C-alpha positions in Angstrom: 152.3 -126.0 128.3 151.7 -123.5 125.5 154.8 -121.7 124.2 155.0 -118.6 122.0 157.1 -119.4 119.0 159.0 -116.9 116.7 159.1 -118.6 113.3 161.8 -117.4 110.9 161.3 -118.2 107.3 163.9 -118.4 104.5 162.0 -115.8 102.6 158.6 -114.3 101.7 156.5 -115.4 98.8 153.9 -113.2 97.2 150.2 -113.9 97.8 149.2 -116.6 95.3 152.7 -118.0 94.9 153.8 -121.5 95.9 156.6 -123.0 98.0 157.9 -126.5 97.2 160.7 -126.3 99.7 160.3 -123.4 102.2 162.6 -123.6 105.2 161.9 -122.2 108.6 163.4 -122.4 112.1 162.4 -121.6 115.6 163.7 -121.9 119.2 161.8 -123.9 121.7 162.0 -125.1 125.3 160.0 -128.2 124.4 161.4 -131.6 125.4 159.4 -133.4 122.7 161.3 -135.7 120.4 161.6 -134.5 116.8 159.2 -137.2 115.5 156.5 -136.0 117.9 157.1 -132.4 116.8 156.9 -133.4 113.2 153.7 -135.4 113.5 152.1 -132.8 115.8 152.8 -129.9 113.4 151.4 -131.8 110.4 148.2 -132.7 112.4 147.6 -129.0 113.1 148.5 -127.3 109.8 146.0 -126.5 107.1 145.7 -129.0 104.2 147.7 -126.9 101.8 150.8 -126.8 104.1 153.0 -129.8 104.9 156.1 -130.2 107.0 158.4 -132.5 104.9 161.3 -132.7 107.3 162.4 -131.5 110.8 165.8 -131.5 112.3 167.8 -129.9 115.2 170.2 -127.1 114.1 172.9 -125.0 115.7 171.8 -122.1 117.9 173.2 -119.5 115.4 171.3 -121.0 112.4 168.9 -118.6 110.7 166.7 -119.9 107.9 166.9 -116.5 106.1 170.4 -115.2 106.8 172.3 -118.5 106.7 171.1 -119.3 103.1 173.8 -119.3 100.4 171.3 -119.2 97.5 167.7 -119.8 96.5 166.1 -121.4 93.5 162.9 -120.2 92.0 160.8 -121.6 89.2 158.2 -119.9 87.1 155.7 -121.9 84.9 154.0 -120.7 81.8 151.4 -122.7 79.8 151.0 -121.9 76.2 147.4 -123.0 75.8 144.2 -122.8 77.9 144.0 -125.1 80.9 141.4 -125.8 83.6 143.3 -128.1 86.0 146.5 -126.0 86.1 144.9 -122.6 86.1 145.9 -121.9 89.7 149.5 -123.0 89.1 150.6 -121.5 85.7 150.5 -118.3 83.7 148.5 -118.9 80.5 149.9 -117.1 77.5 148.1 -117.7 74.2 150.1 -115.4 71.9 153.3 -116.5 70.0 156.5 -116.6 72.1 159.9 -116.3 70.6 161.9 -118.5 73.0 165.2 -117.8 71.3 164.9 -114.0 72.0 164.0 -114.8 75.5 167.1 -117.0 76.0 169.4 -114.3 74.7 167.9 -111.7 77.1 168.1 -114.2 80.0 171.8 -114.6 79.5 172.2 -110.9 80.2 171.1 -111.3 83.8 173.8 -113.8 84.7 176.4 -112.6 87.2 176.3 -109.7 89.6 173.9 -106.8 88.7 171.8 -104.2 90.4 168.3 -105.4 89.9 166.5 -102.3 91.1 164.6 -102.2 87.7 163.0 -105.5 88.7 162.0 -104.7 92.3 158.8 -103.2 93.8 159.7 -99.5 94.1 158.8 -99.2 97.8 161.1 -102.1 98.6 164.3 -100.6 97.0 167.2 -100.5 99.5 170.6 -99.0 99.4 172.1 -102.3 98.2 170.1 -104.0 95.4 172.8 -106.2 93.8 172.2 -109.9 93.4 174.5 -112.6 92.0 172.6 -114.7 89.6 174.4 -118.0 89.3 172.1 -119.7 86.8 169.0 -118.7 84.8 167.4 -120.7 81.9 164.2 -121.5 80.1 163.1 -125.1 79.3 160.3 -126.0 76.9 158.4 -129.2 77.2 155.2 -129.8 75.3 153.0 -126.8 76.0 154.9 -125.9 79.2 157.6 -123.1 79.3 159.6 -123.2 82.6 162.0 -120.6 83.9 164.4 -121.5 86.7 166.8 -119.1 88.4 169.3 -119.4 91.2 170.8 -116.4 93.0 172.4 -115.5 96.3 169.4 -113.2 97.1 166.2 -111.9 95.5 164.5 -108.5 95.7 160.8 -108.1 96.3 158.9 -109.4 93.2 162.2 -109.7 91.3 161.5 -113.1 89.6 158.0 -112.1 88.6 159.2 -108.7 87.2 162.0 -110.5 85.3 159.6 -113.1 83.8 157.1 -110.4 82.8 159.8 -108.3 81.1 161.4 -111.3 79.4 157.9 -112.3 78.1 157.6 -108.7 76.7 160.9 -109.3 74.9 159.6 -112.6 73.5 156.4 -111.0 72.3 158.4 -108.2 70.6 157.3 -105.4 72.9 161.0 -104.8 73.8 164.1 -105.2 71.7 167.0 -107.1 73.1 168.9 -103.7 73.4 165.9 -102.4 75.4 166.2 -105.2 77.9 169.9 -104.4 78.4 169.0 -100.7 78.9 166.3 -101.7 81.4 168.8 -103.7 83.5 171.2 -100.8 83.6 168.6 -98.2 84.3 167.8 -99.3 87.9 164.3 -97.9 87.4 161.2 -100.2 87.8 159.2 -97.9 85.6 161.4 -98.9 82.6 160.7 -102.6 83.0 157.7 -104.6 81.7 154.7 -106.1 83.3 154.9 -108.2 86.5 154.0 -111.9 85.9 151.1 -113.3 87.9 152.1 -114.8 91.3 150.3 -118.1 90.6 153.1 -119.3 88.3 155.9 -118.8 90.8 157.5 -121.5 93.0 160.2 -121.4 95.6 162.0 -124.7 94.7 165.0 -124.9 97.0 167.1 -123.1 99.6 170.8 -123.9 99.7 172.8 -123.7 102.9 
């Protein structure tokens, strides 16, 4: 018997972004065992979507609102690439990682991130608590990872783009601080391409 399912995801990702650990829940009247649901779902999903785990949860669980924090990763590649082109942002100009690190430390803690949100998505409350944010350099790969209790629409991509502008000398460190305090998207820098963004983990 067919059943209409209302799927609740932990969050939205921009078109072209990737999810390594998206979480979703739904209610069902089905009496199928979890193993059968797991195998059945994977047999019907497109090849670029995979169910990694399935479990029964309490009736009041909500994949979005029950989340305590989320972790996002953004990947930059500092030379041309063919195989990774769909999964990284290629930047070929010099990047000052030390300047980027100093600016990144400014976003730790609770702040209003309106300057890094799509203007039409601004709400009355735009404060997020950033628990960790750091850059890691390995070979030609520059990786940004950030964990917060919530994220605004395009917040990570806007942060990355503006931090890259700091690293390229388009903004001074004092400018970045002013942008954060301004609560005005027009003051911030470019929005990084979606293809380098990954939802890595949802914590409950």
